MARKOL-325144 format. One record per residue: x, y, z negated of N, C-alpha, C in turn. Coordinates in steps of 0.1 Angstrom, whole numbers, padded with zeros to 4 digits, always signed. Each point is the difference from the previous one (the first is absolute). Layout:
XYZXYZXYZ...
% end
This chain:
+0009-0011+0002-0009+0012+0000+0007+0013-0005+0001+0004+0011+0005+0018+0001-0003+0005-0001+0006+0010-0004-0007+0013-0014-0007+0014+0005-0008+0003-0004-0007+0016+0010+0013+0004+0007+0009+0003-0004+0011+0009+0009+0005+0001+0013+0003-0023+0001-0006-0002+0016-0013-0002+0007-0009-0005-0011-0012+0000+0010-0008+0009+0005-0001+0015-0010-0005+0009+0006+0006+0004+0012-0007+0007+0009+0004+0003+0012-0012+0009+0008+0008+0006+0011-0007+0017+0006-0014-0010+0006-0011+0013+0001-0010-0006+0001-0004-0001+0018+0009-0008+0006+0002-0003+0013-0005-0010+0006-0005-0003+0013-0008-0011+0005+0011-0015+0005+0016-0002-0012+0008-0011+0007+0001-0004-0016+0000-0013-0002+0001-0004-0016+0011-0001+0000+0011+0003-0013+0010+0000+0004+0007-0002-0019-0001-0015-0005+0002-0002-0011+0012+0005-0006+0012+0002+0005+0005+0008-0007+0005+0015+0003-0006+0006+0010+0001+0012+0001+0000+0010-0008+0009+0012-0006+0001+0010-0013-0016+0005+0005-0007+0002-0014-0009+0007-0004+0003+0017+0007-0009+0004+0007-0005+0015+0004-0010+0008-0001-0005+0011-0001-0017+0002-0001-0002+0004+0012-0011-0001-0003-0006-0006+0012-0005+0017+0007+0006-0003+0014+0007+0011+0004-0015+0013+0008-0011+0007-0012-0009+0003+0004-0007+0015-0005-0007+0004+0003-0004+0014-0010-0001-0011-0017-0011-0005+0003+0003-0011-0010+0008+0000-0009+0010+0003-0005+0017-0002-0008-0008-0011-0011+0014-0006-0002-0004-0014-0019-0004-0010+0007-0009-0002+0011-0003-0013+0005+0010-0011+0008+0001-0014-0012+0013-0006+0005-0008-0015-0001+0008-0010+0008-0007-0009+0004+0011-0009-0006-0011-0015-0002+0006-0013-0006-0001-0010+0003+0004-0009+0001-0002-0013+0001-0006-0012-0013-0010+0001-0001-0005-0006-0008+0004-0014-0004+0005-0005+0002+0001-0014+0003+0015+0000-0006+0007+0008+0000+0014-0003-0001+0000+0008-0014-0005+0016-0001+0002+0005-0006-0010-0001-0020+0007-0002+0001-0005-0004-0017-0010+0006-0012+0002+0011+0009-0008+0014-0006-0017-0009+0001+0004-0002+0015-0017+0001+0007-0005-0012-0010+0003-0012-0005-0011-0010-0009-0002+0006-0014+0012+0009-0001-0008+0008-0022-0010+0007+0004+0002+0005+0013-0016+0013-0001-0011-0009+0005+0003-0010+0009-0017-0006+0003+0002-0008-0017+0003-0006-0006+0004-0011-0011-0009+0014-0014+0006+0014-0002-0008+0005-0009-0008+0009+0007-0006+0002+0013-0012+0013+0006-0010-0009+0000-0011+0007-0010-0008-0010-0002-0012-0003+0016+0005+0006+0005-0005-0004+0014+0009-0006+0009+0015-0003-0004+0001-0017+0008-0003-0012-0001+0001-0005+0013-0004-0007+0008+0008-0015-0001-0012-0012+0005+0005-0009+0008+0010+0008+0017-0006+0007+0004-0004+0004+0015+0017+0013-0001+0004+0005-0015+0008+0005+0005+0015-0008-0008-0007-0012-0002+0017-0003-0005+0007-0008+0010+0008-0001-0002+0013-0007+0008-0003-0011+0004-0004-0009-0006-0005-0018+0005-0004+0008+0018-0015+0009-0008-0008+0002+0013+0005+0007+0013+0011+0006+0002+0002+0005+0007+0017-0010+0007+0006-0003-0008+0004-0009+0006-0006-0013+0012-0007-0004-0007-0006-0007+0006-0006+0006+0016-0006+0007-0001-0002+0016+0010+0016-0003+0008+0007+0004-0004+0009-0001+0010+0007-0009+0007+0002-0015-0010+0000-0007+0001-0007-0008+0012-0017+0001+0002-0007-0004+0005+0000+0007+0018-0004+0017+0002+0004+0008+0006+0005+0008-0001+0012+0000-0004+0011+0012+0004-0004+0012-0004-0009-0001-0011-0002+0019+0001+0012+0003-0018+0002+0006+0007+0015+0014-0017-0011+0003-0005+0000+0000-0014-0007+0009-0005+0011+0006-0008-0010+0010-0002+0004+0018-0003-0005+0004-0011+0012+0009-0012-0008+0006-0007+0005+0012+0003-0013+0007-0001+0008+0021+0002-0005+0002-0021+0015+0014-0002-0010+0004-0016+0008+0007-0002-0002+0010-0009+0005+0014+0001+0010+0002-0010+0002-0015-0010+0014-0002-0003+0014-0001+0002+0012+0002-0003+0010+0000+0007+0010-0011-0004+0013-0009+0008+0001-0007+0000+0002-0011-0014+0009+0011-0009+0001-0004-0013-0010+0000-0016-0010+0007+0010-0008+0000-0014-0014-0008+0002-0006-0007-0009-0010-0003-0004-0012+0001+0008-0006-0009+0008-0006-0003+0009-0017+0003-0006-0004+0016+0006-0012+0003-0010-0011+0002+0007+0001-0002+0011-0011-0004+0011+0000-0007+0016-0006-0002+0007+0009-0011+0010-0016+0001+0014-0004-0003+0009-0001-0003+0010+0002-0007+0009-0004-0009+0000+0009-0018+0007-0008+0002+0011+0005+0000+0016-0005-0005+0007+0007-0008+0011-0004-0006+0014+0003-0002+0003-0002+0001+0018+0013-0004+0008-0003+0011+0010-0008-0018+0011-0009+0005+0010-0006-0010+0006+0003+0006+0015+0006-0008+0008+0006-0002+0015-0009-0008+0006-0010+0007+0004-0005-0010+0010-0005+0003+0016+0007-0001+0009-0001+0006+0015-0020-0007+0003-0004-0006-0006-0018-0007+0002-0007+0015-0007+0000-0001-0015-0007+0013-0006+0006+0010-0009+0014+0003+0010+0005+0007-0008+0010+0007-0009+0011+0006+0000+0006+0006-0015-0012+0007-0010+0005-0008-0013-0007+0012-0015+0011-0006-0007-0005+0009-0015+0009-0001-0009-0016-0011-0011+0000-0013-0008-0011-0001-0008+0006-0004-0008-0004+0007-0012+0000-0001-0012-0008-0011-0008-0004-0018-0001+0012-0006+0011-0009-0009+0003+0005-0005+0012+0000-0008+0006-0006-0011-0009-0016-0006+0006-0006-0010-0003+0001+0000-0015+0002+0015-0009-0007-0005-0016-0017+0006+0000-0007-0002-0009-0014-0001-0001+0000+0020+0002+0013+0000-0015+0008+0015-0002+0012+0000-0002+0005+0015-0007+0008+0002-0003+0000+0015-0001+0002+0005-0014-0005+0015-0008+0017+0003+0002-0005+0008+0004+0017+0014+0002+0005-0001-0011+0010-0003-0005+0005+0002-0015+0007+0013-0003-0011+0005-0002+0003+0017-0008+0000+0002-0012+0003+0013-0007-0010+0008-0010-0006+0009+0000-0006+0004+0012-0010+0017+0000-0004+0006+0017-0009-0005-0001-0003+0010+0015+0010+0003+0007+0006+0016-0007+0013-0001+0011+0015-0004+0002+0000-0010-0006+0010-0009+0004-0010-0007+0011-0014-0008+0001+0000-0006+0007-0002+0009+0014-0001+0007+0001-0004+0009+0009+0015+0006+0013+0008-0001-0013+0012+0006+0008+0007-0014+0010+0001-0012-0007+0004-0013+0005-0009+0001+0010-0014-0002+0002-0005-0001+0012+0002+0014+0008+0001+0006-0002+0003+0016+0012+0015-0006+0005+0008-0006-0010+0019-0008+0009-0005-0006+0014-0006-0012-0012-0007-0007+0009-0003-0001+0012-0017+0011+0003-0004+0002+0012+0008+0006+0006+0016+0009-0003+0001+0005+0010+0010-0003+0007+0004-0019-0007+0007-0009+0003-0001-0013+0016-0020+0003-0006-0007-0003+0010-0001+0005+0008+0006+0016-0002-0006+0010+0021+0016-0007+0003+0006+0005-0003+0012+0001+0003+0005-0021+0005-0008-0010-0003+0007-0011+0006-0012+0000+0010-0011+0004+0005-0010+0004+0006-0003-0012-0004-0009-0006-0012-0008-0007-0008-0013+0004+0005-0008-0013+0004-0011-0002+0000-0010+0008-0010+0009+0001-0011-0009+0000-0013+0008-0001-0014-0005-0002-0009+0000+0003-0011-0003-0004-0008+0003-0008-0013-0014-0007-0008+0004-0002-0012-0010+0002-0012+0003-0007-0011-0015-0008-0004+0005-0005-0012-0015-0013-0006+0003+0007-0013-0006+0009-0004-0002+0006-0014-0010-0012-0010-0001+0002-0011-0016-0004-0003-0005+0012-0010+0010+0010-0008-0008+0007-0008+0008+0019+0010+0009-0004+0006+0008+0013-0005-0012+0008+0016+0003+0012+0003-0014+0004+0011+0014+0016+0006+0014-0005+0015+0004+0013+0002-0010+0011-0003+0004+0010+0000-0006+0013+0004-0002+0004+0013-0004+0012+0004-0003+0001+0017+0010+0011+0010+0007-0002-0013+0017+0006+0009+0004-0007+0004+0003-0010-0001+0006-0013+0004-0004-0005+0010-0012+0004+0004-0006-0006+0017-0005-0010-0002+0001-0005-0011-0005-0018+0002-0013-0002-0002-0009-0008+0005-0012-0003-0002-0001-0015+0000-0016-0002-0010-0006-0017+0000-0001-0008+0017+0006-0007+0000-0004-0007+0008-0012-0008+0002+0009-0018-0009-0007-0010-0001-0007+0003-0012-0011-0007-0008-0009-0001-0009+0001-0014-0007+0015-0003-0013-0009-0018+0002-0007+0002-0019-0006-0015-0003-0005+0002-0011+0011-0011-0012+0007+0005-0008+0008-0008-0012-0002-0004-0009+0003-0014-0009-0010-0008-0008+0010-0003-0010-0002+0003-0009+0008-0004-0012-0005-0010-0014+0003-0008-0003-0008-0006-0011+0008+0002-0012-0009+0005-0009+0010+0002-0011-0001-0012-0014+0014-0007+0001-0001-0014-0010+0000+0002-0013+0000+0014-0006+0003-0001-0017-0003-0004-0007-0019-0004+0009-0008-0011-0012+0002-0010+0000-0003-0011-0009+0003-0014+0001-0007-0006+0004+0012-0014+0003-0010-0007+0015-0018-0003+0000-0001+0001-0014-0022-0003-0003-0005+0014+0009+0008+0006-0005-0007+0017+0001+0004+0003+0017+0004-0006+0005+0006+0003+0015-0004-0011+0007-0005-0006-0003-0009-0016+0005-0017+0001+0000+0001+0006-0015-0016+0005-0001-0006+0014+0013+0012+0003-0003-0004+0012+0010-0005-0003+0018+0008-0013+0003-0002-0001+0017-0013-0006+0002-0008+0008+0012-0007-0007+0007-0004-0011-0002-0008-0008-0003-0010-0012-0006+0007-0008+0004-0014+0005+0018+0000-0013+0014+0013+0004+0006+0008+0013+0003+0007-0001+0009+0012-0002-0004+0004-0003-0013+0012-0001-0005+0003-0016-0012-0010+0007-0014+0002-0017-0007-0009-0007+0004-0005+0001+0010-0007-0011+0007+0009-0013+0007+0011+0009+0007+0002-0005+0010+0017-0002-0005+0001+0006-0015+0013-0005-0006-0001-0012-0007-0013-0005-0004-0007-0010-0005+0005-0014+0013-0008+0008+0009-0001-0014+0016+0011-0004+0002+0014+0009+0001+0011-0010-0001+0007+0001-0010-0004+0000-0014+0003-0007-0009-0007-0015+0001-0018-0001+0008-0008-0015-0002+0012-0006+0010+0003+0004+0015+0004-0010+0010+0017+0002+0000+0004+0004-0013+0013-0004+0001+0010+0001+0010-0001+0014+0002+0008+0007+0011+0018+0003-0007+0008-0006+0009+0014-0002-0009+0009+0014+0001+0004+0006-0007+0004+0010+0003+0015+0004-0005+0006+0008+0006+0015-0003+0003+0007+0013+0001+0009+0004-0001+0007+0010+0003+0014+0004-0002+0008+0004+0008+0016+0004+0001-0001+0005+0013+0015-0003+0006+0004+0007+0009+0006-0008+0010-0003-0014+0000+0007-0009+0009-0008+0004+0014+0012-0006+0006-0004+0000+0021-0012-0012+0000-0005-0008-0007-0012-0005+0003-0016+0005-0004+0002+0010-0012-0008+0009-0001-0003+0017+0005+0012+0000+0007-0002+0007+0009-0011-0005+0013+0007-0014+0003-0004-0002+0011-0016-0007+0002-0003+0007-0019-0014-0004+0002-0012+0009+0002+0013+0012-0008-0011+0013+0000+0003+0004+0011+0010-0002+0009-0006+0009+0014-0003-0008+0008-0005-0014+0003-0007-0006+0003-0016+0006-0002-0003+0005-0015-0012+0002+0002+0004+0018-0002+0007+0004+0004-0002+0014+0004-0002+0003+0014+0003-0004+0006+0002-0004+0018-0022-0003+0002+0001-0007-0008-0020-0003-0001-0006+0014-0001+0007+0007-0011-0011+0011-0005+0005+0010+0011+0015+0008+0002+0000+0011+0014-0006-0007+0006-0006-0013+0002-0002+0002+0018-0022+0001-0002-0001+0001-0011-0013+0000-0002+0000+0016-0007+0009+0006-0005-0001+0012+0003+0003+0007+0012+0002-0005+0014+0007-0003+0013+0008+0013+0002+0012-0008-0010+0016+0005-0005+0005-0008+0003+0014+0003+0001+0012-0009+0005+0004+0002-0012+0009-0013-0006+0011-0003-0018+0006+0013+0002+0003+0002-0010+0016+0004-0007+0009-0015+0010+0011+0002+0001+0012-0006+0005+0005-0013-0007+0004-0011-0003+0007-0007-0013+0007+0008-0007+0009+0006+0010+0017+0005-0005+0000+0012-0011-0014+0007+0002-0012+0013-0013+0004-0010-0011-0005-0008-0001-0003-0011-0012+0013-0003-0012+0008-0007+0014+0011-0003-0001+0011+0012-0008-0002+0013+0009+0009+0011-0006-0006+0004-0017-0016+0000-0003-0002+0002-0012+0001-0009-0006+0002-0012-0002+0005-0012-0007+0014-0001-0003+0007+0005+0008+0011-0001+0000+0006+0013-0009-0009+0013+0003+0000+0012-0007-0001+0001-0013-0015-0009-0005-0007+0003-0013+0001-0015-0010+0008-0004+0002+0004-0018-0004-0014-0001-0008+0004-0003-0016-0010-0002-0004-0013+0012-0004+0007+0013+0002-0013+0005-0003-0010-0001+0010+0002-0011+0011-0010-0001+0012-0005-0011-0002-0012-0010+0005-0009-0010-0001-0009-0003+0007+0000-0019+0013-0009+0002+0001-0009-0011-0005-0015+0004+0002-0010-0010-0012-0010-0002+0013+0000-0015-0004-0013-0013+0009-0003-0002-0001-0012-0004-0001-0006-0006-0007-0010-0011+0017+0005-0008-0006-0004-0018+0010-0015-0007-0008-0005-0001+0009-0012-0013+0003+0005-0019+0004+0004-0002-0005+0003-0017+0004+0009+0004+0008+0012+0003-0001+0013+0003+0008+0002+0013+0012-0011+0006+0000-0006+0008+0009+0001+0016-0006+0010+0006+0003-0007+0016-0003-0006+0007+0003-0006+0003-0008-0013+0009-0001-0003+0013-0005+0007+0011-0003+0009+0014-0006+0012-0007+0000+0005+0013-0001+0015+0008-0001-0005+0013-0003+0010+0002-0013+0002+0016+0000+0017+0006-0001+0005+0008-0001+0015+0006-0002+0001+0008-0009+0005+0005-0008+0000+0005-0010+0018+0010-0003-0002+0005-0006+0011+0012-0002-0002+0003-0017+0015-0002-0006-0001+0005-0013+0009+0019-0001-0003+0008-0008+0004+0014-0002-0001+0004-0011+0010+0002-0007+0002+0006-0010-0019-0005-0010-0007+0006-0001-0011-0005-0012-0010-0005+0012+0001+0006+0011-0013-0006+0010+0001-0015+0005-0008-0010+0005-0002-0004+0011-0007+0002+0012+0009-0008+0012-0006+0007+0015-0005-0009+0001-0017-0002+0012-0001-0006+0009+0003+0009+0012+0006-0012+0003+0004+0008+0016-0006-0002+0012+0000-0015+0006-0006-0007+0003-0007-0013-0001-0009-0006+0010-0014-0009-0006-0006-0009+0014-0003-0005+0000+0000-0010+0013-0012-0013-0009-0009-0005+0012+0001-0010-0005-0016-0008+0008-0003-0011+0000-0006-0007+0008-0014+0001-0003-0009+0005+0014-0012+0008-0007-0011-0013+0003+0004-0006+0005-0012-0012+0003+0004-0017-0017+0008+0012-0006+0000-0009-0012+0001+0010-0013-0004+0007-0002-0002+0013-0006-0007-0003-0015-0008-0009+0007-0011-0004-0013+0005-0005-0013+0015-0008+0001+0001-0005-0008+0007+0008-0010+0004+0016+0002+0005+0007-0005+0017+0005-0004+0002-0005+0009+0017+0000+0004+0004+0013-0008-0006+0012+0011+0006+0018-0005-0001+0001-0017-0016-0002-0003-0003+0005-0016+0010-0009-0007+0009-0010+0000+0003-0015-0008+0019+0009+0002-0001+0008+0010+0015+0002+0006+0004+0017-0010-0015+0008+0002+0005+0009-0004-0006+0001-0016-0007-0011-0011-0001-0002-0010+0018-0004-0005+0006-0010+0010+0017-0006-0007+0005+0012-0003+0001+0015+0010+0009+0006+0005-0009+0008-0016-0010+0005-0004-0003+0012-0006+0006-0007-0015+0000-0013-0005+0002-0007-0011+0022+0002+0001+0007-0006+0013+0008+0002-0005+0009+0019+0000-0012+0009+0003+0006+0012-0002+0001-0001-0012-0013-0003-0010-0007+0004-0010+0016-0004-0010+0005-0016+0007+0012-0006-0015+0008+0008+0006+0002+0007+0010+0011+0004-0001+0003+0016-0002-0008+0011-0006-0003+0009-0003-0006+0006+0008+0000+0000+0017-0010+0012+0006-0010+0006-0006-0003+0011+0006-0010+0012-0007-0013-0001+0009+0007-0006+0016-0009+0002+0008-0004-0013+0011-0008+0004+0005+0002-0012+0015-0005+0009+0012+0013+0007+0008-0004+0007+0011-0005-0009+0012-0012+0004+0003-0006-0012+0009+0002+0007+0014+0008+0016+0002+0005+0000+0019-0014+0010+0004-0002+0003+0012-0005+0009+0001-0013-0004+0013-0009+0008+0001-0017-0005+0014+0005+0010+0003-0006+0001+0017-0007+0009+0004-0014-0003-0003-0004+0018-0004-0013-0001-0004-0012-0001+0006+0003-0005+0010-0013-0003+0004-0001-0021+0003+0008-0003-0007+0005-0009-0001-0010-0008-0016-0010-0001+0000-0015+0004-0012+0006-0017-0006+0000-0013+0006+0005-0009-0002+0008-0002-0013+0014+0006+0007+0009-0009-0006-0001+0012-0009-0001+0012-0007-0004+0012-0007-0006-0009-0013-0009-0005+0005-0011-0010-0005+0006-0009-0008+0007-0008+0009+0011-0012-0012+0012+0006-0006+0002+0012+0002+0006+0003-0015-0006+0007-0009-0010+0011+0006-0010+0001-0015-0006-0014-0006-0003-0005+0005-0001-0016-0007+0007-0006-0011+0010+0009+0001+0012-0008-0010+0001+0012-0013-0006+0009+0001+0000+0013-0010+0010+0008+0002+0001-0002+0015+0013+0014+0001-0002+0011+0004+0008+0007+0001-0006+0017-0001+0009+0004+0015-0011+0008+0010+0009+0002+0013+0004+0017-0003+0004+0003+0009+0000+0014-0002+0003+0003+0017-0002+0013+0001+0004+0003+0021+0010+0005-0002+0006-0005+0011+0015+0009+0003+0004+0004+0014+0006+0013-0003+0002+0004+0016+0014-0004+0008+0005-0001+0010+0008+0000+0010+0000+0010+0005+0014+0009-0002-0001+0014+0002+0013+0000+0012+0000+0008+0012+0007-0001+0014+0003+0017+0002+0010-0002+0005+0006+0014+0010+0005-0002+0012-0004+0001+0015-0012+0007-0002-0013-0006-0003-0014+0011-0004-0012-0003-0009-0002-0011+0017-0003-0016-0009-0014-0006+0012+0001-0014-0004-0009-0010+0007-0002-0012-0002+0018-0011+0001+0007-0003-0011+0006-0012+0005+0002-0008-0003-0011-0010+0002+0001-0013+0006-0002-0001+0008-0002-0013+0003+0002-0007+0014-0022+0003+0006+0015+0006+0018-0019+0004+0005-0009-0006+0001-0014+0006+0005-0007-0015-0001-0005-0008+0015+0007+0007+0004+0003-0008+0017+0010-0013-0004+0004-0002-0009+0007-0009-0002-0009-0008-0012-0006+0001-0007-0009-0008-0006-0010-0009+0010-0007+0006+0002-0007-0002+0012+0002-0009+0005+0018-0002+0008+0003-0007+0008+0006-0012-0010-0001-0001-0010+0007-0009-0009-0013-0013-0001-0012+0006-0001-0013-0004-0003-0004-0010+0011+0009+0005+0015-0005-0007+0013+0012-0013-0003+0012+0006-0002+0014-0009-0003-0003-0014-0008+0008+0008-0011+0001-0011-0008-0009-0011-0005-0007-0001+0003-0014-0013-0002+0004-0014+0013+0010+0010+0013+0001-0012+0007+0015-0006+0000+0003+0002-0008+0019+0001+0006+0003-0013-0017+0008-0014+0010+0002-0006-0011+0009+0008-0013+0009-0006-0014+0002+0003-0008+0016+0007+0008+0011-0006+0003+0008-0001+0003+0002+0014+0004-0013+0001+0016+0006+0016+0001-0006+0010-0009-0009-0005-0007-0005+0014-0011+0016+0002-0012+0002-0012-0006+0010+0006-0004+0016+0007+0012-0001-0006+0008+0007+0005+0008-0003+0020+0000-0009+0003+0003-0005+0013+0003+0001+0008-0017-0001-0008-0011+0003+0005-0009+0014+0006+0000+0006-0011+0000+0017+0005+0004+0001+0012+0005-0004-0003+0013+0005+0017+0009-0006+0013-0002-0007-0004-0005-0014+0016-0008+0002+0007-0010+0000-0013-0013+0006+0003-0014+0007+0016+0001+0010-0002+0000+0008+0012+0001+0001+0012+0006-0009+0000+0007-0008+0014+0009-0010+0006-0010-0009-0009-0011-0012+0004+0003+0005-0001-0018+0009+0011-0006-0002-0002-0013-0005+0008-0006
% end
């Protein structure tokens, strides 16, 4: 691990891990660029800041780099030899297909700027905005939960989601009583009666069980699956803080979820199932096992991820567990919709159902680095 004097570098378009630090060269002086993977101050800030999340972690950033080649960057007003007081992390996504942009950060549900005031936030966003203009970026995007950029930054809300979290500070008995009786409690009991087999870990066998179910699920959603390399990258980066959980009936996987642990949170990130056997309660069993383990490990919350605001079924599923939701906005400059064009979505509804699994997986390998 190199020290901050080595890891800090000028805010330019070239990643030079050993370049000497320089002040960001425009009228917004005093903005420095650091490598969050190499500079130990970043981890320290993530762990002490109340909004530091799994998506700020070096594990997430390392997986992004190893799978998609994105180079993570943090800009801060803290000088090289000072403790890191604030930071805005992002990756430069370079795509001939969807355009170049700065994203904070790719494939995250959220990523709050780690700042101490609204003034710090605006200062860093103006620096990032100027850099985006210099690099001819299509847009810059941040994904906060609580903060709101001021009008002077020029960023405006683009996409809106609902983020759900389940408070785990009550006892297991109280939590269970709070679950929806038909949609959750009854399904957990059904899974127990069916004697579903529960497995957890990071073995290649479990990954393949998860991935086959993921392909099935993504097809139902008219989407290609994420490449297997992404999940290998997550496993390598997170180690024991990642678990694949699989429920099987008579040796056949029926449901699987992937969870991450960070600080006092258990994070549900990916889920998949065989819809023809949902009646066995496999998904309910996996979430209940996850909740029990999270409580044993001292977690205060289960983060259940983001939902499209018009996906009422998914939102209802999370609320049936007693999770509380809040609306979050992604913010972009220039202001506009940063999602996939509607024409792509309409095209996918015609193509995805018709192609074999191998073609669908190949599509995921080719496309995901362009749609962060």
